[in-house]
C-alpha positions in Angstrom: -3.7 22.8 -8.8 -2.1 19.6 -10.0 -0.9 20.5 -13.5 1.6 17.7 -13.9 4.3 20.4 -14.3 2.7 21.5 -17.6 2.4 25.3 -18.3 -1.4 25.2 -18.7 -4.2 27.1 -17.0 -6.0 25.7 -13.9 -9.2 24.8 -15.8 -7.2 22.8 -18.4 -5.2 21.1 -15.6 -8.5 20.1 -14.0 -9.8 18.7 -17.2 -6.5 16.8 -17.8 -6.8 15.3 -14.4 -10.2 13.9 -15.0 -9.5 12.7 -18.6 -7.8 9.4 -17.8 -10.6 7.8 -15.8 -13.2 9.7 -17.9 -11.9 7.8 -21.0 -12.2 4.6 -19.0 -15.8 5.5 -18.2 -16.5 6.1 -21.9 -14.9 2.8 -22.8 -16.8 0.9 -20.1 -20.1 2.4 -21.2 -19.6 0.8 -24.7 -18.9 -2.7 -23.4 -22.5 -3.9 -22.9 -26.0 -2.8 -22.0 -26.6 -4.8 -18.8 -27.3 -3.1 -15.5 -23.9 -4.1 -14.3 -22.2 -2.5 -17.3 -24.2 0.7 -16.4 -23.1 0.5 -12.8 -19.4 0.2 -13.8 -19.7 3.2 -16.1 -21.3 5.2 -13.2 -18.5 4.2 -10.8 -15.9 5.4 -13.3 -17.8 8.6 -14.2 -18.0 9.5 -10.5 -14.3 8.8 -10.1 -13.4 11.1 -13.0 -15.7 13.8 -11.6 -14.2 13.4 -8.1 -10.7 13.8 -9.6 -11.6 17.2 -10.9 -13.7 18.3 -8.0 -10.8 17.5 -5.6 -8.9 20.4 -7.1 -11.7 22.8 -6.0 -12.8 21.3 -2.7 -11.2 18.2 -1.1 -14.2 17.3 1.0 -16.6 17.5 -1.9 -14.3 15.4 -4.1 -14.0 12.8 -1.3 -17.8 12.7 -1.0 -18.2 12.0 -4.7 -15.6 9.2 -4.4 -17.6 7.8 -1.5 -20.8 7.9 -3.6 -18.8 6.0 -6.3 -17.8 3.4 -3.6 -21.5 2.9 -2.8 -22.3 2.2 -6.5 -19.3 -0.1 -6.7 -20.6 -2.0 -3.6 -23.9 -2.6 -5.3 -22.1 -3.8 -8.4 -19.8 -6.2 -6.5 -22.7 -7.4 -4.3 -24.7 -8.3 -7.4 -21.7 -10.3 -8.5 -20.5 -11.8 -5.2 -19.1 -15.3 -4.9 -20.2 -17.7 -2.2 -16.6 -19.0 -1.8 -13.9 -16.5 -2.9 -10.5 -18.0 -3.5 -8.1 -18.0 -0.6 -5.8 -15.4 -2.2 -8.7 -12.9 -2.6 -9.7 -13.4 1.1 -6.0 -12.9 2.2 -5.8 -9.8 0.1 -8.7 -8.3 1.9 -7.1 -8.9 5.3 -3.7 -7.6 4.2 -5.1 -4.4 2.7 -7.9 -3.6 5.2 -6.1 -4.0 8.5 -2.7 -2.4 8.0 -3.5 0.1 5.3 -7.0 1.4 6.0 -7.3 1.4 9.8 -3.8 1.7 11.0 -1.8 4.4 9.2 -4.6 6.2 7.4 -6.5 7.5 10.4 -3.5 8.0 12.6 -1.4 9.7 9.9 -3.7 12.7 9.4 -4.0 15.8 11.6 -6.5 15.5 14.5 -9.1 17.7 12.8 -9.1 15.4 9.8 -9.3 12.0 11.7 -13.1 11.8 11.9 -13.8 12.7 8.2 -11.0 10.4 7.1 -12.4 7.5 9.3 -15.9 8.0 7.8 -14.5 8.0 4.2 -12.4 5.0 5.0 -15.6 3.1 6.0 -16.9 3.5 2.4 -13.4 2.6 1.0 -13.2 -0.5 3.2 -16.7 -1.7 2.3 -16.0 -1.2 -1.4 -12.7 -3.1 -1.2 -14.2 -6.0 0.8 -17.1 -6.4 -1.7 -14.6 -6.4 -4.6 -12.5 -9.0 -2.8 -15.5 -11.3 -2.5 -16.8 -10.6 -6.0 -16.3 -12.7 -9.1 -13.9 -10.1 -10.5 -10.4 -11.0 -9.3 -8.7 -8.2 -11.4 -11.1 -5.7 -10.0 -10.2 -6.9 -6.5 -6.6 -6.1 -7.2 -7.6 -2.8 -8.7 -9.6 -2.0 -5.5 -6.5 -2.8 -3.5 -4.4 -0.4 -5.5 -7.1 2.3 -5.1 -7.0 1.8 -1.3 -3.2 2.0 -1.4 -3.4 5.3 -3.4 -5.9 6.7 -0.8 -3.6 5.6 2.0 -0.7 7.5 0.4 -2.9 10.6 0.0 -3.7 10.6 3.7 -0.1 9.7 4.6 1.0 12.8 2.7 -1.0 14.9 5.2 1.3 13.6 7.9 4.6 11.5 7.7 4.9 11.7 3.9 4.3 15.5 3.7 6.7 16.9 1.2 7.8 13.5 -0.2 8.2 14.1 -3.9 7.8 10.4 -4.9 4.4 10.3 -3.2 2.6 12.2 -6.0 3.8 9.8 -8.7 3.0 6.8 -6.5 -0.5 8.1 -5.8 -1.3 8.5 -9.4 0.3 5.3 -10.5 -1.6 3.2 -8.0 -4.8 5.1 -8.5 -5.0 4.9 -12.3 -3.7 1.3 -12.4 -6.4 0.5 -9.9 -9.2 2.2 -11.9 -8.0 0.5 -15.1 -8.0 -2.9 -13.5 -11.5 -2.3 -12.1 -12.7 -1.3 -15.5 -11.0 -4.1 -17.4 -11.6 -6.7 -14.7 -15.4 -6.1 -14.5 -16.1 -5.4 -18.2 -14.3 -8.5 -19.4 -16.1 -10.8 -17.0 -19.4 -9.3 -17.9 -19.0 -9.8 -21.7 -20.5 -13.3 -21.6 -23.6 -12.0 -19.8 -24.0 -8.7 -21.5 -27.8 -8.9 -21.6 -30.0 -6.0 -20.6 -31.6 -6.6 -17.2 
């Protein structure tokens, strides 16, 4: 159980782990009443839920994250740009190729390679849709989310036992989720009309 070195029971550690993104979900749910605002709140709520479920069952937590990626894909698709800026397109190539399909799948033990590859398809699709959306900050957040997941899977292999990895995973993950929340909600403010 990831208790952040605090002397608290497992149930409290699990609640603590979900609280950060849970608060982002609560904030996002109060930023507007459009369908897109609702989708953003669902993405963040699923992320907070997955954070907690991961402590009980890694596969179930990953499945909830994958469901969150599907909702995010819908959100980003609804807000896609015909011509994304060059830096957003380059970000997609830089993140997807070396981080998602190189080290992630090869780093994990053989019995994890297929499930990790399947999960990475959802992660890749979510990131690519973010990179081509009208939410540039969310695209950066999605990149940080992907880096965090890459570090999680690297920790199953070459980074096993690396003490800095836990901090790096949480720093990139929470920063990513915060940028997704802020990047989407602030761009939706001018269109916060119920669908």
